[in-house]
TORVODREN-472708 format. One line per 4 residues: their letters; for each residue x negated, y, z negated of N, C-alpha, C. Coordinates in pm, whole numbers. Each point is the difference from the previous one (the first is absolute). Layout:
BEGIN
a> X Y Z X Y Z X Y Z; ... .
# end
This chain:
BEGIN
mtkl> -84 -118 0 84 118 0 -89 124 0; 32 96 82 -77 122 10 74 114 -68; -73 79 -78 58 113 -72 -56 130 59; 88 95 29 -44 130 48 -44 85 -119 .
lkgh> -114 68 15 -55 82 -107 26 148 27; 9 77 -107 36 141 13 -95 85 -85; -39 117 52 -75 97 -79 -150 -14 1; -55 -84 82 -145 -19 6 -56 85 115 .
vspe> -25 128 -31 -35 97 104 -138 63 -17; -77 -45 -97 -135 52 -21 -80 -105 -77; -133 17 -8 -79 -96 -79 42 -5 -147; 47 113 -53 41 4 -140 130 -77 -24 .
taav> 88 -6 99 129 -69 -16 4 -132 77; -114 -50 40 -9 -118 86 47 -127 -69; 39 -97 82 34 -135 -49 -133 -74 -19; -25 -50 -120 -129 -62 -32 16 -151 -12 .
vady> -94 -72 60 -10 -145 -15 -128 -25 -80; 13 -63 -116 -112 -13 -94 -105 -103 40; 39 -107 64 -95 -108 30 -10 -17 151; -103 61 59 -17 1 145 -142 -45 32 .
pygf> -19 -82 103 -136 -48 31 -90 112 53; -126 -3 -46 -101 97 44 -122 -80 41; -16 -17 129 -109 -84 46 32 -147 -20; -104 -82 -27 19 -145 -10 47 -43 -137 .
rarc> -55 61 -108 34 -48 -134 61 106 -92; -31 124 23 43 106 -94 149 30 15; 57 58 -104 140 42 0 4 149 -35; 103 67 49 13 144 -25 147 38 -3 .
kiry> 27 130 -10 135 55 13 11 63 138; 121 2 51 27 72 124 129 78 -19; 4 119 60 122 80 -7 43 38 141; 132 7 18 60 30 130 94 118 -13 .
wley> 3 85 102 95 110 5 23 39 145; 104 79 20 31 54 132 -28 149 -2; -72 46 102 -27 142 13 92 55 108; 58 116 -24 88 62 98 -52 139 35 .
kprr> -5 30 131 -34 133 47 102 41 105; 54 123 -14 95 46 101 -61 -4 140; 83 -31 98 -37 -9 142 -94 -116 32; -43 -75 -99 -83 -119 24 71 -126 -42 .
gfrf> 66 5 -116 71 -115 -51 -68 -61 -122; 12 -131 -11 -53 -73 -114 -123 -81 39; -82 -28 -101 -106 -99 17 -19 -77 -129; -36 -126 16 -20 -94 -109 -143 16 -50 .
csqt> -17 19 -130 -133 21 -59 -24 -102 -110; -125 -42 -12 -37 -91 -109 -139 39 -51; -27 -41 -124 -128 33 -63 -29 -105 -106; -123 -49 -2 -41 -101 -97 -97 59 -101 .
tnpm> -9 -66 -116 -104 36 -97 -126 -76 36; -112 47 -52 -127 -68 23 -38 -76 -126; 14 -133 0 -29 -78 -122 -150 -7 -31; -86 44 92 -144 -4 -22 -48 120 -84 .
kpge> 86 98 -16 -36 120 -77 76 -2 -132; -63 51 -107 68 1 -131 118 96 -1; 103 -36 -73 121 82 -7 89 -25 120; 92 93 23 92 -13 113 -37 104 105 .
vwnk> -84 -40 93 -46 88 107 73 -38 128; 73 96 59 77 -26 121 -85 23 123; 6 -94 94 -69 15 128 73 102 88; -58 28 114 62 91 96 131 -62 51 .
pklg> 107 79 12 128 -57 47 -5 -42 146; 76 -101 32 19 -45 138 132 61 47; -5 81 104 117 73 49 44 -57 133; 128 -35 9 54 -60 122 31 103 107 .
vycf> 60 -47 107 40 84 113 138 58 -29; 23 124 41 129 64 -23 109 -65 84; 118 -9 -58 120 -50 67 109 103 -18; 55 53 111 106 99 -14 132 -73 -9 .
gpvv> 46 -13 -118 125 -69 -29 -4 -45 -144; 111 -49 -51 3 -45 -138 -95 -117 -23; -80 8 -104 -89 -108 -41 19 -19 -149; 15 -122 -44 16 -28 -143 -96 -111 -42 .
ltrd> -36 3 -128 -83 -105 -58 89 -115 -44; -52 -121 13 72 -119 -47 -93 -84 -86; 59 -73 -94 -77 -94 -83 67 -135 10; -77 -100 38 49 -136 10 9 -58 -141 .
seng> 117 -45 -39 20 -49 -137 -70 -133 -25; -29 -76 104 -65 -130 -18 -147 14 -37; -74 84 75 -144 10 -24 -45 140 -41; 89 96 -6 -34 135 -45 -70 87 102 .
hvsn> -12 -47 124 -68 79 103 81 125 33; -71 111 22 63 125 39 -30 23 147; 102 36 76 -18 31 142 96 113 35; 10 30 127 90 107 41 85 -42 118 .
igfa> 117 64 10 91 -20 112 14 137 66; -27 6 127 14 126 74 110 -11 103; 61 112 30 107 6 98 -28 120 89; -69 -22 111 -39 110 89 123 57 70 .
ladr> 30 125 -28 119 63 57 -12 19 150; -119 26 49 -18 32 142 38 -117 91; -6 -121 -51 31 -118 81 146 -38 -4; 85 79 -66 138 -38 -23 97 98 65 .
saeq> 121 -50 21 108 90 41 40 81 -122; 78 106 22 44 83 -112 81 -82 -100; 82 -90 49 83 -84 -88 -87 -94 -84; -99 -64 63 -90 -90 -73 -84 77 -101 .
aqag> -46 118 40 -81 83 -91 82 42 -121; 125 37 21 86 40 -112 25 -119 -93; 21 -118 57 20 -120 -83 -124 -30 -83; -119 13 59 -125 -23 -74 -19 101 -111 .
lnty> 29 125 30 -13 104 -102 100 -24 -113; 122 -39 31 100 -29 -103 -46 -115 -90; -63 -99 59 -48 -116 -76 -106 39 -101; -94 87 41 -115 31 -84 6 135 -71 .
aefl> 105 78 20 5 138 -51 -25 11 -150; 56 -89 -80 -15 12 -146 -143 -30 -46; -82 -62 85 -137 -34 -37 -103 98 55; 47 106 67 -89 96 64 -10 129 -81 .
pvec> -113 71 13 -9 132 -65 104 95 60; 59 82 -82 108 89 44 -49 98 107; -126 43 -8 -50 101 94 -10 -50 145; 2 -129 22 -10 -51 138 136 -15 68 .
lpef> 107 -4 -76 131 -27 59 47 105 101; -17 131 -24 44 97 102 -72 -17 134; -128 -33 -5 -75 -20 124 52 -120 78; 30 -108 -70 52 -119 67 140 25 57 .
rrfi> 80 71 -78 136 32 49 -7 89 124; -94 95 1 -19 87 117 -43 -83 120; -91 -94 -22 -44 -87 110 117 -79 57; 84 -56 -87 114 -78 46 97 87 78 .
rtrq> 24 121 -50 89 93 72 -57 35 137; -130 19 9 -65 29 128 12 -120 93; -15 -119 -56 12 -122 80 142 -13 56; 102 34 -79 138 -2 49 17 96 118 .
eyew> -51 120 -17 9 99 108 -71 -50 126; -117 -61 -21 -77 -55 113 82 -107 73; 61 -90 -75 79 -107 62 119 57 77; 62 107 -53 111 62 71 -47 66 130 .
eiak> -115 63 -4 -55 64 121 -34 -105 106; -56 -111 -42 -32 -110 93 128 -56 60; 105 -14 -83 128 -52 48 62 93 104; -28 130 -10 49 97 98 -79 -6 131 .
gedy> -111 -76 1 -78 -16 122 -125 86 9; -40 63 -110 -120 84 0 -127 -86 6; -106 59 56 -132 -61 -3 -45 -9 -147; -79 -102 -36 -34 -20 -141 -79 118 -58 .
riaa> -83 66 80 -76 114 -52 92 119 -29; 90 26 93 96 110 -19 93 -33 -115; 42 -125 -10 89 -42 -108 -67 19 -136; -127 -35 -12 -72 16 -127 -10 147 -38 .
rqam> -35 84 96 -13 143 -27 135 60 -41; 105 -35 73 132 53 -30 50 -47 -137; -30 -125 -34 41 -53 -130 -66 79 -113; -129 29 13 -70 77 -103 57 141 -11 .
inva> 33 61 113 57 135 1 137 -2 -68; 83 -97 33 134 -9 -59 -4 -15 -152; -90 -87 -49 -10 -22 -144 -55 125 -69; -96 66 62 -54 124 -57 109 107 -10 .
reev> 83 11 103 112 96 -2 97 -33 -114; 30 -128 -17 90 -41 -108 -57 42 -136; -130 -19 -18 -63 35 -128 4 151 -23; -27 79 103 6 146 -13 141 44 -34 .
naqk> 99 -55 69 140 34 -29 40 -39 -142; -49 -115 -47 30 -43 -137 -65 94 -101; -121 47 30 -66 95 -91 77 132 -5; 42 48 116 76 126 4 130 -14 -78 .
taev> 67 -113 15 124 -23 -73 -25 -3 -150; -110 -63 -40 -33 -9 -143 -35 139 -57; -65 84 80 -35 135 -46 124 87 -16; 98 -19 87 123 79 -7 78 -33 -126 .
k> -1 -127 -40 73 -43 -120 -73 45 -118 .
# end
């Protein structure tokens, strides 16, 4: 059974596994977290302690490749392994992307949700432009313009209230 983890967004709040192999015979600790950067997405990060040094000395972190879409940490209940599940939004239709975001929304940092929702809205506009028969380049540009206009109009409405 796999459990989704929440709140592991920095080395200080990372999910820690106490007994992890280090080389052939040594054992150490390892910690896992997800890093989020706007316009880049998430990446899976891990860091081990160095059992050859006295005390708890952390090695340099291993940083994964960014994925633009919801990514969550998981822990396997059988063996305690921590891994990640990613859902690349760019490879999905607007409907699939919305379903993926709905599935993982409660496990994601709040600051990333507006960006993902904006991407999904842009994807919807893009699909509508393609359905109207537009070239994919023109459709992409028009979709971005339409979503930007919606955001400006929403800001103006909010300022008036």
